[in-house]
C-alpha positions in Angstrom: 5.2 -12.4 -2.4 4.5 -10.2 0.7 1.9 -11.4 2.5 2.2 -7.8 4.6 0.7 -6.3 1.8 -3.4 -6.6 1.7 -5.7 -6.3 -1.3 -6.8 -2.8 -1.4 -9.4 -3.2 -4.3 -12.6 -3.6 -3.7 -12.9 -1.9 0.1 -15.3 -0.4 1.7 -15.2 2.8 2.0 -12.2 3.0 -1.0 -8.4 2.9 0.2 -7.3 6.3 1.2 -4.5 7.5 -0.1 -3.1 6.7 3.5 -3.5 3.1 3.4 -2.6 3.2 -0.8 1.1 4.7 0.3 1.2 2.3 3.3 1.1 -0.5 1.1 3.7 1.0 -1.4 6.2 1.4 1.7 5.9 -1.9 2.8 6.8 -3.2 -1.2 9.7 -1.2 -1.6 10.8 -2.2 1.7 10.3 -6.1 0.9 11.7 -6.0 -2.8 14.9 -3.3 -1.8 15.7 -5.0 1.8 15.9 -1.4 3.0 13.8 -1.5 6.3 15.3 2.4 7.5 16.2 4.7 5.2 19.7 6.3 5.7 21.2 9.4 3.8 22.2 7.2 0.7 19.1 5.9 0.3 15.9 8.2 1.4 15.8 9.9 -1.9 15.6 6.9 -4.1 13.7 4.6 -1.6 11.1 7.6 -1.4 10.6 8.3 -5.2 9.9 4.7 -5.7 7.2 5.0 -3.0 5.8 7.7 -4.7 6.0 6.1 -8.1 4.2 3.1 -6.9 1.3 4.7 -4.7 1.0 6.9 -7.9 0.3 4.0 -10.1 -1.6 1.6 -7.8 -4.1 4.8 -7.3 -4.1 4.1 -11.4 -4.9 0.5 -11.2 -7.4 0.5 -9.0 -9.3 3.1 -10.5 -8.7 1.6 -13.7 -10.0 -2.3 -12.4 -14.1 -2.8 -12.3 -15.2 -3.4 -8.9 -14.9 -6.8 -7.0 -18.2 -9.0 -6.5 -16.3 -10.0 -3.5 -14.5 -8.1 -0.6 -11.1 -8.6 0.5 -10.4 -11.4 3.0 -8.7 -9.2 5.2 -8.9 -5.8 6.6 -5.9 -2.9 5.8 -3.5 -2.7 8.8 -4.2 1.2 9.0 -8.1 0.4 9.6 -7.5 -2.9 12.2 -5.5 0.1 14.0 -8.1 2.8 14.0 -10.8 0.1 14.8 -8.6 -1.0 17.9 -7.9 2.7 18.7 
């Protein structure tokens, strides 16, 4: 559905909380169509981001280790490497 969300399971070092929240935020933007929150949308949007980030953390922790690392690097790691 969203090509901008990268695989976080199997990263070395493991995905950070910041990377998980960024992925959750991107997912919420995509499914809601909200690119910039307003006073009317901010509370619901941030609540959804928190719920999805928590579910993502639980999911990654519950799955067995990957045999092959993800093909792409998360955007936050690419930016850090370029700096």
